[in-house]
N, C-alpha and C positions, 0 to 999 in steps of 0.2 A: 437468448439461453436458455439452459435449461437446467437441474437440479443435480447436482453430479453428488454421490455421496460415497465416499469410501476411505477404505482403512487406511488410520497414520497407525499402526497399534492401538492402542487405546483407544486415538483418540479417532472421529469422523469429520471429513471436511466436507460442507458442501457452500463451497466458497466457487462460484462459476464467474471468471474476473477478468474485466481489460482494464487498459488504465487510462487516469485521465490528462493525466501532465504532469507537470512536475510535479515531484514525486508524485510522482501523473501518478496516484494514486488508482486505486483499478479501479477507474469505468469509463462512460456513462453509465454502464450495464455493472452493475457490480456482481449482482444475482439476481438477476429478472424473475424471482422465486417467490416473489411475497405481493399480493396487488392489492391489498388492506389492512389497515390492525384491527386492529381485538374488535370484537362488534361488544358492545357495550351501549346500556340503554345509561342516557342519557339525559337532564333538562338540558345542558350545557357544555363545549367540548372545546372552544378553542383555549382559555386560559392567554395567556400572552397580556392583557393589555385591557380586559374586561373588569366587571366589580367583582370582588371577591363573593358574592351570592351565585355568580354565574357560575363557579366554582366547585359547583355542588352536587351530588347526587339524589334527589327525592329522598332518600334513608338519611339526607344528612352526610357522607360520605365525602368526601375531599374529593378530587378530581385534577389527578394532574395528568398534561396532554403533552406528547410527544410527537416531533418529526424526524421520521427517521428516512434511511434508503437504505436498497442492497439489505446484506445479509448482514446486520453489524450485531446478531446473534442472540441478544436478547430476549427478545420475543421467542426468536426459533428453539431456544435451547432450552425454555423455561421459566428461566430469573425470572417475567414478570410476574409471572402469575404466582411463583412463589413470594414473589415479593408482597404480593397483595396478601398472601395467606398469611404472611407472617407480621403483615400493618393489614389490620382490619377494616378500617377506615380510610384507606387512601384503595382509591379504584383508578387505575392507570390506562390511559385511554393512547393508545399506538398507533399511529396514520403512516406506511409506509409504502414509500415512492419505488419499485425494483432501478427506476433510472436517476442515477443520480444527475445529472445535464438540468433534467425539467425537475427534479426538487431543488434543486438551488437556484434555481429559474424563478420558483414564486417565492424560496425565500427573498430571496436580493427583490421579489416587488412585494409582500410582506414588509420588508425593514423597509421599504419607500414609503409604504403607505400607513405605517404604523399603527396596523392591525392582520390580525388572521394568522399572527405569533404561536403556536404552541407555546407551553411552557417554558420545551426543554427542546432545543435544535439539535441536531448531527450536523456537526462540520467535515469535511472530505478536507486534508491536508491540501491540497490544491486548492482549497481558498483560499486558505487559515490566514496569507498575507493580505491580501486584501478587505480578506473585515477585520483584521484589525486593525487595518489603518485608515479605513473610511466606517466602517460599524461599531469600533467598540462602545460607543454608549450606548445602544439595544440590548449589550450580553453585563449580565451581574459578572462582576470579580467572585472569582474561587481560592482568589490565594492566601486569603484567610481561613480556607475550610482542613480542618484536622486530619492529620497522615502523609499529608502528599509526598511524603520525604522515600514513599518506596517507589517510585516515578522512575525510569532512568533520566538523567541531565538534562541529555536534548530535544526528549520528549517535549516535557513543558515549554522550554522557551522556544515553540513553533506559533506559537497563539496568544504569547506574556510580552505584550505591551510597551516601551521603553521605558512610564513611571510605572511599569509591574504587577501591571493590572490582568488578572490571568482570567481567556473568553471560557477556556473550555478544559474538561479533565481528559484525560487521553485513554482511547481504547485500546485499537490493534496498533500494529507497527508490519513496517514492510522489510525484515530484515537479509540479505541477499547471501546466493549459493550460487552454485554451476550444476547443472543436475544435467546426466553425461548417458550415454547409449554407452554400457559396459562392451556389447554384443562387436557395436561400430568398434571400439577399442582396441578391441583384440582382436578386432578381422586387420588392423593399420598397426598393429605388431607395440603396441601399448597397452602400458597395467593397466589390468582392471578395477582390481582394488581399491576400496574407495581411501585409504591411507596414506597407499603407494604416490595414486594418481592426484591427491592433495599435494603431496609434496614437491609434482613438477612445478608448478607454477608459488607454490609457495611465497608470503610476501609483496610479491609482483605482477602487475598485471601483461608486462611484457614477457615474460616469464609463459604467460596462457598463450597469445600468441605466437610463442615459440613451438609451445608444443603442437599451435595449428600449423605448425611449419611442418613438423614430426608425423604427424596424421594424413596430412597431402600427400607427403611420400609414402610413409607406408599405406595408404588407400589403395586398396584395391576396384574400388566403386564409384564410376565417375560421374556419379548423379548422386554422392556421398559431399555431402560439407562439414569442415569440423563445427561453424559454427553457423548457427541464424540470420543474424543480422550482426554490422559494427552497430549499428544504433544500442543495442544492450549493450554490449563493450563499453561505450564511451558512458549509458546512465550508470552502468555500474563505476566507473572511476570517479563520477563527479561528487557520486551522492556518498561518498568516503568523504568527504570532504567539507569544512566549515563553512567557506565559502564555493561557493558555484557562481553564479552570474549577476549579486549585488553585494554591497559590503552592505554596511551598519545602516550609512550613511542616506540607502533607496537607490547611490547608484552605482551604472553598469560599469560592472570591474570584467566582463564577459572577453574583449580583446587584451587584459592583461595580464590573467588571470592565470599562472602557470599550471594551474587543475585543467584547466579547460584546453588551453591547448596542448597538451600532454596529452588528453584523453582520445582529442582530436585527431593529433598526429597517428597514434595507437590506431583507434579506431579506422582513420584514411587506410593506414597500412595494409591492417588485415581486406582490409574492402578491396586494395587494387593487385593482393596477393592473391586473391580466387579464395578466401577463407570461409566466406560467406552465401550460403546457400539465398542470396540476397531475397530474402523472406524477412519482411519488419514486423515485429514482436503486433501478436493482433491483428495484425491484416490479413486480407488474403488470401491464401496459399498456406499457412504458417499451420494453420488445424493439422490441413492434411499432413505438410511436413511431419510433423508430431506424431503422426499414424505411420508412414511409411518411410521413417526411417532417413529420412528427407536430408540432417543434419545430426553430427552426435553431439553437440552437447547445444546449452542452453544460459544464459545466468539469470539466475529465477530468486526473485521475491517468495519467499514464504508461503501467501498467499497464492502463487504462480502454483502452486502445488496439486488441490483441485484440479486445477484448469485440465494439464499434463496431463494427466490422468485421464480424465472424459476421455477426452479429444486423442489422447493416444491409443484411448481403450483397454480391454482384458488382454489380448495380443500378443502384450508389450509388458505388460507389468514382470515386473523380476528384469526386466533386460535396463529398464533407467535405475542410479546410483542420484545421491545429494551427494556432495564436496564442498569442502570448504572455500569458499573463493578466495584470492589473494591477498584483500583487503576486506573488512567490513565495511560494509555498506545500507544503507537504508532505502524501498522502496514503496511508497505511500504509508497508510494511517491515520486513522482518525479521533475525532473528541465529540464530548456531550456539550452545550450551555445555555446555560442557563439565560435567559432572557429576564436582562432588567426589570420592566415592568409585569412579572407573571405576578398575578395575585396571590400564588400560592408559591412565589421564592422560596421559601423555607422548605417545605418540603418537596419543591422539584432540583432543590440541592442536596439535599439530604439520601435521595433517590440516584443522581446521581457518584455521589463518593460511595453509593454501597453497587451500581450497577461497576465502576470501574477497581472497586477494592481489589486485593492481589488475587484474591478466596475466589471471587467470580471471576475474574480475566481467567485464573486458570479453569476454571469451572470449561467455559466457551472453549475455549483452545482444546478441550480433552472432549468435547462435545460435536465440536465443528470445524476446528484448526487455526482460527484465527487466533495470531500471534502478541501474545501479549505485550504490552508495553512498562509494566509493570517488575523494575530488575526484582524484586521481592516474588513477583509471583513464577518470574523464570525457574528460579532458583526448588521453585518445587519439585514435588515427586512427579505428578503430574505433567510438569511442564519439560522438564529435565529430562526424564525417561521418557522426551513422547520419542514416536520411530512409525517408520513408513510403512507400512507389510507391500504398496503398490513401487517401489522406490528402494526395495531391496533392502528392506528394515535398515533403512538409514536411521539413524540417532538424532533426528531432525531436531528433537528439542535442543540438543547440546549447542548441534551448528551450526543454527540461527540465533540459541542463545547469545552463544560467545560471538556474533558477526553484529549485534546490537548493543554489547558491552563494549567491542572495539569502538562504536563512532562518537565522535569530537561531540564535547557536552555542551555543544552549541550549534545550529545549526541556520544559517542567515537564509531567511528567505526574500523573496523580492514578487511585487505586484502581478509582475508578465511574467514569473519561473516558468509556465504552464504554455505560453507561447515562443517561449525563448527557448526551450527545450522542444517542442514539436518542429522549430525550423532548421536546428540541428540534425533531429531525425533526418529531416527533407532533404536538408545537405549530405548528410552522407549516403542517403539515398540517389543521391546524383552521380556520387561513383562508382556506387556497384548497379545502376540498372540502366546509367545512360554516359557512362565511358567518363565523364568530367575526372577532370584530376582534383586532386585535394586542394591545390590552393588555387582553380576557378570555383569550384565549390565554395571553399570558403568566403571568397569575394559574393559571392553570391547569398550566400548566407548571412554576411555580416551586414549588406544591405538590407535585407527582408528585414535581420533585427532592429536595424537602426530605423523603420520605417513602421514598423510596429510598436516601437517605444517612444515612440513620437511624441 
């Protein structure tokens, strides 16, 4: 996937992304624009477990190594260069993988071997619970880092162990909204102004589906659907709640959780009612659908705007807009963790705290569009005043910031969240593309989940 750079008012986005899985963050190719890290002449560069002498350059400076993936923004925005300029005794070695799946596979290998780890490792939200449950001892506890009260409360809970150990500090998040085509709404006889559109479905996802029914009645183009896929609706509904597939004890609860049941019922109703274009997000056909106006709405986390604007292209600039979703939810996000055996643990912790501080999160948003996990950053002029020129000057900083603040203070993750989420998506696709009934699709989905989580 290529590089996308689009103006969000004063904000430039360079995020071309796709989801990984649960909170299914945006990968495996978060944005394959970076193939190598900083080019530095070092005596040694791994850190994370060697002796202290190996963490020095020839001139005696301290080397801090980072393992990152996609476009986390630290190198691309120039923050690493700035930190080194302000801290001349520090040299940062950054190794960046464009593909998160490749990155995580390598990280697992290094964790198992106890060698080859960087001093700082990026953590994708889809991997957080597995690392919390199985690798907590390999990460330094960052809970005593000064000034952590600036984070949204639910962000840090995602990488906190039962005994209070904090494995990473938050970088970006993916609060959700609804992206819609104003021209297609107008053709269907629906309001097009953002404030009026938001009122149509305020407070209830079922109202969003009701609007889909009105769109279908008024739509004059047979090949245009109201929404891209029922899976986007399902994801948006479950990611706004404290519990989805697991409870705090790690027990599966999807079969009894009313949030999951309600999301399945509404999403399957939308699928059976012909309101979807049967195009699963980031799968074949979806990108052309963005460009050709195959659907009028899509549930969109903040990081998806760059992808839409790139794939829909210049011809559709100003036709798209962003409206608040019925309920706040989050899809995606990352962290920076420090390895327990790093020979430069203090320096690495200082760097992570600085990179994830409100000022730097706001700066990355302004430069690249990565949405802050810091509630303090959300209220800065750079973020709160952020707009998207492509999306009809939508006040994206305010829209996504408000969504982030609506999310419950804790969100419970499980080890197989990604697998379960993908299985539900496949089940809804059975309704859309194979003509299965909602009951048939649920039965198959339930069987697949039980098999995958044994």
